VODRENDREN-517863 format. One record per residue (C-alpha): residue in three letters; x, y, z. Coordinates in nm, 4 decimals, decimal comma, always signed. Example, Ala and Ser with C-alpha at 12.3 -4.5 7.8 and 13.67 -1.06 7.14 Angstrom:
bado X Y Z
ALA +1,2300 -0,4500 +0,7800;
SER +1,3670 -0,1060 +0,7140;
END
This chain:
bado X Y Z
MET +1,2092 -1,2718 +0,8871;
ASN +1,1610 -0,9459 +1,0936;
TYR +1,0826 -0,7183 +0,8018;
TYR +1,0621 -0,4096 +1,0174;
ALA +1,3995 -0,4843 +1,1588;
GLU +1,5250 -0,4978 +0,8032;
LEU +1,3593 -0,1690 +0,7198;
GLU +1,5451 -0,0117 +1,0274;
LYS +1,8757 -0,1352 +0,8845;
HIS +1,8129 +0,0206 +0,5547;
LEU +1,7053 +0,3507 +0,7082;
ALA +2,0189 +0,3485 +0,9393;
GLN +2,2374 +0,2944 +0,6416;
LEU +2,0691 +0,5727 +0,4443;
LYS +2,1126 +0,8158 +0,7332;
GLU +2,4714 +0,7345 +0,7668;
ASN +2,5259 +0,7928 +0,3963;
ALA +2,3070 +1,1083 +0,3880;
PRO +2,5831 +1,3674 +0,4152;
LEU +2,7701 +1,2169 +0,1119;
THR +2,4946 +1,1086 -0,1284;
ALA +2,1629 +1,2369 -0,2656;
ARG +1,8464 +1,0880 -0,1286;
PRO +1,7639 +0,7643 -0,3366;
THR +1,4292 +0,7648 -0,5328;
LEU +1,1401 +0,5560 -0,4007;
LEU +0,8269 +0,4492 -0,5736;
LEU +0,5814 +0,3882 -0,2848;
HIS +0,2579 +0,2133 -0,4047;
ALA -0,0186 +0,3743 -0,1981;
CYS -0,3698 +0,2266 -0,1471;
CYS -0,5230 +0,5255 +0,0433;
ALA -0,4450 +0,8362 +0,2611;
PRO -0,4809 +0,6777 +0,6016;
CYS -0,2386 +0,3931 +0,5175;
SER -0,0005 +0,6285 +0,3630;
SER +0,0071 +0,8606 +0,6696;
HIS +0,2388 +0,6967 +0,9032;
VAL +0,4571 +0,5502 +0,6260;
MET +0,5281 +0,9008 +0,4798;
GLU +0,5961 +1,0051 +0,8518;
LEU +0,8473 +0,7290 +0,8953;
ILE +1,0486 +0,7233 +0,5633;
SER +0,9920 +1,0316 +0,3461;
SER +1,2831 +1,2100 +0,4774;
PHE +1,5183 +0,9170 +0,3652;
PHE +1,3997 +0,9225 -0,0009;
ASP +1,2862 +1,1359 -0,2910;
THR +0,9467 +0,9746 -0,2725;
THR +0,6759 +0,9306 -0,5301;
LEU +0,3457 +0,7787 -0,4307;
TYR +0,2077 +0,5483 -0,6934;
PHE -0,1759 +0,5122 -0,6884;
TYR -0,2612 +0,1982 -0,8887;
ASN -0,5794 +0,0360 -0,7294;
PRO -0,8257 -0,1183 -1,0056;
ASN -0,9317 -0,3563 -0,7251;
ILE -1,1211 -0,0676 -0,5490;
PHE -1,5123 -0,1004 -0,5969;
PRO -1,7231 +0,0926 -0,6938;
GLU -1,5635 +0,3659 -0,8986;
ASP -1,6867 +0,6488 -0,6790;
GLU -1,4955 +0,4773 -0,3838;
TYR -1,1913 +0,4667 -0,5925;
THR -1,2338 +0,8482 -0,6748;
ARG -1,2824 +0,9392 -0,3039;
ARG -0,9701 +0,7542 -0,1768;
ARG -0,7686 +0,9070 -0,4769;
ASP -0,8868 +1,2510 -0,4020;
GLU -0,8440 +1,2225 -0,0355;
LEU -0,4734 +1,1167 -0,0905;
LYS -0,4244 +1,4189 -0,3247;
HIS -0,5629 +1,6432 -0,0552;
PHE -0,3701 +1,5008 +0,2203;
LEU -0,0329 +1,5578 +0,0340;
CYS -0,1119 +1,9170 +0,0481;
VAL -0,1578 +1,9387 +0,4177;
PHE +0,0610 +1,6690 +0,5774;
PRO +0,3816 +1,8345 +0,6965;
PRO +0,6203 +1,5469 +0,6340;
ALA +0,4787 +1,5263 +0,2683;
ILE +0,5243 +1,9030 +0,2111;
LYS +0,8695 +1,9193 +0,3663;
ASN +1,0105 +1,6273 +0,1638;
SER +0,8237 +1,7170 -0,1574;
VAL +0,6336 +1,3807 -0,1840;
LYS +0,4800 +1,3480 -0,5236;
LEU +0,1833 +1,1451 -0,6556;
VAL +0,1363 +0,9533 -0,9770;
GLU -0,1909 +0,7921 -1,0642;
ASP -0,2076 +0,4934 -1,2981;
CYS -0,5185 +0,3795 -1,4988;
TYR -0,8391 +0,2554 -1,3312;
ILE -0,9424 -0,0596 -1,5141;
PRO -1,1246 -0,2913 -1,2901;
GLU -1,1042 -0,5857 -1,5359;
GLU -0,7306 -0,5925 -1,4849;
PHE -0,8041 -0,6972 -1,1267;
TYR -1,0610 -0,9675 -1,1960;
LYS -0,8102 -1,1033 -1,4646;
ALA -0,5259 -1,0986 -1,2277;
ILE -0,7069 -1,2931 -0,9508;
LYS -0,8334 -1,5482 -1,2146;
LEU -1,2075 -1,5001 -1,1194;
LYS -1,3374 -1,6518 -1,4371;
GLU -1,1220 -1,9674 -1,3995;
ASN -1,1950 -1,9971 -1,0260;
PRO -1,5295 -1,8197 -0,9179;
ALA -1,5018 -1,9732 -0,5572;
ILE -1,2071 -1,7413 -0,4934;
ALA -1,4679 -1,4618 -0,4371;
ASN -1,5725 -1,6237 -0,1159;
GLU -1,2284 -1,6327 +0,0356;
PRO -1,1537 -1,4424 +0,3652;
GLU -0,8920 -1,1781 +0,3860;
LYS -0,5367 -1,2869 +0,3613;
GLY -0,6253 -1,5746 +0,1261;
GLU -0,5263 -1,6627 -0,2346;
ARG -0,7467 -1,3923 -0,3759;
CYS -0,5538 -1,1269 -0,1717;
LYS -0,2194 -1,2711 -0,2529;
ARG -0,2935 -1,2476 -0,6217;
CYS -0,4066 -0,8897 -0,5666;
TYR -0,0791 -0,8041 -0,3853;
ALA +0,1227 -0,9717 -0,6559;
PHE -0,0187 -0,7975 -0,9631;
ARG -0,0075 -0,4414 -0,8053;
LEU +0,3470 -0,5118 -0,6880;
GLN +0,4301 -0,6061 -1,0364;
ARG +0,2846 -0,3219 -1,1893;
ALA +0,4731 -0,0895 -0,9305;
PHE +0,7851 -0,2600 -0,9933;
ASP +0,7510 -0,2279 -1,3757;
PHE +0,6786 +0,1496 -1,3400;
ALA +0,9713 +0,1819 -1,1095;
CYS +1,2079 +0,0256 -1,3395;
LYS +1,0946 +0,2099 -1,6492;
ASN +1,1263 +0,5297 -1,4599;
ASN +1,4819 +0,4387 -1,2991;
PHE +1,3610 +0,4405 -0,9183;
ASP +1,6173 +0,3047 -0,6882;
TYR +1,3586 +0,1454 -0,4671;
PHE +0,9964 +0,0423 -0,4633;
CYS +0,7647 -0,0512 -0,1683;
THR +0,3970 -0,0364 -0,0703;
THR +0,1914 +0,0904 +0,2148;
LEU -0,0074 -0,2302 +0,2316;
SER +0,1800 -0,3909 +0,5169;
ILE +0,0476 -0,1193 +0,7512;
SER -0,2859 -0,2860 +0,7797;
PRO -0,3323 -0,5754 +1,0349;
PHE -0,5585 -0,7343 +0,7628;
LYS -0,2660 -0,7860 +0,5273;
ASP -0,0197 -1,0528 +0,5105;
ALA +0,3254 -0,8636 +0,5462;
GLU +0,5205 -1,1875 +0,4906;
ALA +0,3479 -1,2616 +0,1649;
ILE +0,3871 -0,9060 +0,0487;
ASN +0,7575 -0,9091 +0,1078;
GLN +0,8094 -1,2565 -0,0285;
LEU +0,6200 -1,1732 -0,3450;
ALA +0,8153 -0,8397 -0,3951;
GLU +1,1479 -1,0204 -0,3498;
GLU +1,0533 -1,2671 -0,6213;
ILE +0,9532 -0,9900 -0,8432;
CYS +1,2639 -0,8181 -0,7862;
ALA +1,4678 -1,1230 -0,9018;
GLN +1,3549 -1,0280 -1,2576;
SER +1,5880 -0,7256 -1,2614;
LYS +1,8538 -0,5761 -1,0375;
LYS +1,7514 -0,2287 -1,1613;
THR +1,5180 -0,1525 -0,8713;
LYS +1,5398 -0,2767 -0,5207;
TRP +1,2677 -0,3707 -0,2927;
LEU +1,2383 -0,1846 +0,0404;
PRO +1,1590 -0,4565 +0,3154;
SER +0,8831 -0,3533 +0,5504;
ASP +0,6250 -0,4264 +0,7995;
PHE +0,4770 -0,0782 +0,8757;
LYS +0,2261 -0,2005 +1,1193;
LYS +0,4911 -0,3028 +1,3596;
LYS +0,5890 -0,0712 +1,6601;
ASN +0,2409 +0,0735 +1,6680;
GLY +0,2666 +0,1826 +1,3099;
PHE -0,1169 +0,0882 +1,2518;
LEU -0,2214 +0,2601 +1,5709;
ARG -0,0239 +0,5739 +1,4558;
SER -0,2124 +0,5716 +1,1229;
LEU -0,5384 +0,5750 +1,3208;
GLU -0,4005 +0,8815 +1,5298;
LEU -0,3066 +1,0728 +1,2097;
SER -0,6450 +0,9789 +1,0426;
LYS -0,8242 +1,1409 +1,3412;
GLU -0,5923 +1,4396 +1,3501;
PHE -0,6350 +1,5309 +0,9873;
SER -0,9964 +1,4038 +0,9582;
LEU -0,9207 +1,1465 +0,7002;
TYR -1,1885 +0,9353 +0,5237;
ARG -1,1313 +0,5836 +0,6576;
GLN -1,2958 +0,3120 +0,4358;
GLN -1,4919 +0,0334 +0,5919;
TYR -1,3595 -0,2492 +0,3766;
CYS -1,0267 -0,3309 +0,1983;
GLY -1,1253 -0,2156 -0,1535;
CYS -1,2666 -0,5025 -0,3769;
VAL -1,6349 -0,5954 -0,4206;
PHE -1,5646 -0,9110 -0,2211;
SER -1,4086 -0,7466 +0,0797;
MET -1,7039 -0,5021 +0,0782;
GLU -1,9564 -0,7870 +0,0821;
ASN -1,7640 -0,9819 +0,3486;
ALA -1,7513 -0,6484 +0,5573;
ASN -2,1289 -0,6014 +0,5073;
ARG -2,2117 -0,9538 +0,6343;
ILE -1,9877 -0,9207 +0,9333;
ARG -2,1694 -0,6066 +1,0385;
ALA -2,5107 -0,7552 +0,9801;
GLN -2,4131 -1,0436 +1,1931;
GLN -2,2985 -0,8021 +1,4739;
SER -2,6221 -0,6055 +1,4489;
LYS -2,8220 -0,9359 +1,4909;
THR -2,6035 -1,0376 +1,7902;
GLU -2,6542 -0,6964 +1,9548;
ALA -3,0397 -0,6800 +1,8825;
END
């Protein structure tokens, strides 16, 4: 399915209804400021948007704090966020929840998987579930995530998992999306440069950090 085309259909419908109805509420799971930048630029005018920062996968804790604080600062200076009154909610940071969700104890080999593997899908699923639960509890009309803007994330898996989660209840709907499409990722790079945003060198978890370090070490050897 073309999830970007589905997003465009939703936005077109919302635009058509805008004069008659209030903006629907959206809980947008956010992993960092760079990934949130173009997503807010694209959709925040259509929704009463709240960013939801729930990322216990991020390692170490000072990296988590840096990403969170960068996002907080960005909301104060990014025109679309200011104009559309985008808010931020932070959930708890308990890394053990991530390790339990990916079933590391039961399957230690999952630590060695590359990006977009089963470990990543389990990580998507548990953060999406947490966002959905929060959205339902707080009566949000829609929920979504910024994750699909990254070329290193599996947008099809993200959308399919979210749709399965939504089958639990009709209270909150999933906003289909593949934010990397139509140069979305490139635009996020441009905005990161324009606003001097901190861009991390790995996805977030300790395993992605170790993998990124290995790749950089191999590149250094090749270039030497």
